[in-house]
N, C-alpha and C positions, 0 to 999 in steps of 0.2 A: 376314937383317938382324941385326946384332949390335952392341949398345952398352950400356954400363951405364945403369941407370935415371937416374943423375945428369945425363945429357945432356938428359933430358926436363924437368928442373927449370926451365930457362929458360922453357919453355912454361907451366909451372905458376905462375910468377910472374904470368902473365896472369890466373890464377884470382883471385888476391888483388886484382888491379887492378879487375876489374869485378864480383866477387862481393860487394864491399863495398856496403853500403847505408847509408842514414841511420840505420837501426835494426837491432837484432839480427834475424836471420832464421833460420828452419829451412830447411836446404838438403838436397835429395836429389840424389845423383849416379847417373845412368843408366850402364849398361854401355857401354864404349867400342865404337864402330863402326869398321869398316875392312875393306875387301874382302880384303886380303892378310894379315890378322892371324889367328893361331891363338888358341885359347882362353887359353893362358898369357899371351900378349902383351896381349890385351884385359883380362884380370884384373889384370895388372901396371899398366897405364896407369890403369885405373879405380881401383885401390888408391892410386896416386900422387895422383890428383885428390882422392880422399877424404881422404888424409892432408893435402894442402894446405888443404882446407876445415877440417879438424879443428884446424889450427894457427892459425886465425883466432878469437880468443877471443870476438868479438862474435857469432859464428854457431854454430849447432848442426847437426851432421850427423845426419840422421834416416834411418830405413829405410822410410818410407812416402811414396811420391810424392804420394798424395792429401792428406797432411797438410802438405806442404812449402809454404813461401812462394815458393820458387824451385827450379827444377830445372836442373842442369848436364848437358849432353850432350857428352861428349868424343868426338872422332873423329880418325882419322888419314887425311889426304887427300894426294894428290900434286899439286904445283904446279910446273910446269916442271922435272920430274925431281928435285924436292926433296920430302922428307917434311915434312908440316906437322901440328902438333897444333892442332886447332880445338876450341874450347870455346864452346858456346852457352849463354847464360843464358836460361831460359824461364820463363814464367808463364802458366798457363791455355792452353798450346799456342802462345803467341806468343813469338817470339824478341825479347828485350829488348836483348840485347847479344851480340856475338860477338868472340872473340879468336883470332887465328891466329899461331902461332910456329913457325918452322922448327926441325926437329930433325935430328940426323945419321942416326939409325936407331932401330929398335926391337929390343930384346933378343929373341933366339929360343932361348936356351939356359937 
């Protein structure tokens, strides 16, 4: 699968859409999941989600899940032969919101 990271950006717009809260929040981003992804791909997608969060001035990206107000869990899933970036917003193990955006592919080089 090969595509520049820019094609994932449309999916990351979804991060801004539901990561926003009424107040500033500390957000932790988990490592991306995906059955057919290698380590480089999961690191790239996780990095893009972290970057999207860091661009929201009302929130703070943190390195401790235990101290986070919310956790984001990105994953790549397949729907009807289409790759989808899914991002779940979680708190205390409960899914509060989920966004899914189709992407063309995931870079492998």
